C-alpha positions in Angstrom: 0.0 0.0 0.0 2.3 2.7 -1.2 -0.1 4.9 -3.0 -2.4 7.1 -0.9 -5.6 6.0 -2.7 -4.8 2.4 -1.8 -4.3 3.4 1.8 -7.7 5.2 2.0 -9.5 2.3 0.2 -8.0 0.0 2.9 -9.4 2.3 5.6 -6.2 3.9 6.7 -7.1 7.6 6.9 -4.3 9.9 8.1 -5.3 11.7 11.3 -3.7 14.9 10.0 -6.3 15.2 7.3 -9.3 14.9 9.6 -10.9 18.0 11.2 -11.0 18.0 15.0 -14.0 16.0 16.3 -14.9 14.5 12.9 -16.1 10.9 12.5 -13.6 9.1 10.2 -16.5 7.1 8.7 -18.2 10.4 7.6 -15.2 12.1 6.0 -14.4 11.9 2.3 -10.8 12.6 1.3 -9.9 13.4 -2.3 -6.5 12.2 -3.2 -4.7 13.8 -6.2 -1.6 12.3 -7.6 1.4 14.4 -8.6 1.5 15.3 -12.3 3.9 13.2 -14.4 7.0 14.9 -15.5 7.6 15.2 -19.2 10.7 13.6 -20.6 10.8 16.2 -23.3 11.3 19.1 -20.8 14.8 18.0 -20.0 15.7 17.4 -23.7 14.4 20.8 -24.7 16.4 22.5 -21.9 19.6 20.7 -23.1 19.0 21.8 -26.7 18.3 25.4 -25.7 21.4 25.4 -23.5 23.6 24.1 -26.3 22.2 26.5 -28.8 22.9 29.5 -26.5 26.3 28.2 -25.7 27.3 27.7 -29.4 25.9 31.2 -30.2 28.0 32.7 -27.4 31.1 31.0 -28.6 30.5 32.2 -32.2 29.9 35.7 -31.0 33.0 35.9 -28.7 35.1 34.4 -31.5 33.9 37.0 -34.0 34.5 39.8 -31.6 38.0 38.6 -30.9 38.8 38.3 -34.6 37.4 41.8 -35.3 39.6 43.2 -32.5 42.7 41.5 -33.9 41.9 43.0 -37.4 41.5 46.4 -35.8 44.8 46.1 -34.1 46.5 45.0 -37.3 45.0 47.9 -39.2 46.1 50.4 -36.6 49.6 48.9 -36.6 49.8 49.0 -40.4 48.7 52.7 -40.4 51.4 53.5 -37.8 54.1 51.7 -39.8 53.0 53.4 -43.0 53.4 56.8 -41.3 56.7 55.8 -39.6 58.6 54.2 -42.5 59.6 57.5 -44.3 61.2 58.8 -41.1 62.9 55.5 -40.4 64.3 55.3 -43.9 65.9 58.7 -43.9 63.6 61.5 -44.7 62.2 60.3 -47.9 61.7 62.6 -50.9 61.1 66.3 -50.5 59.1 68.1 -53.1 59.8 71.9 -53.5 57.9 74.3 -55.7 59.5 77.7 -56.5 57.5 80.6 -57.8 59.1 83.5 -59.6 58.2 87.0 -58.5 58.9 88.8 -61.6 56.8 89.2 -64.6 57.6 89.8 -68.3 
C-alpha cells in the first residue's frame, strides 16, 4: 500500500487530514496524484542550453577576430606613417615661384 488511494481504500485515513472531532466514517478525502514529469522538458532544456552556448562561442570568437583585425589595421597605419622617417627623410618636393613678370 504505497499509493495514498490504496491506503484510503484499505481504511487507513491519516489523522492529520481529519478535522478535530470529525467521525472518520463520515469524512471523504480526495487524493490527487502528482503530475507526471515530461521527458521532453529535459531534452528541450539541453538543446536550448547548447544553442545558447554555441551562439555565445561564435559571438565571442567573432569579436576577438574583429579586435585583432582592428589592431592589425592600426599597426599598419602607424608603420606606414613611420617608414619614411625611419628610412631617412624620404623625398622632398619643392615648388619655387618666380616673383617677376615679363
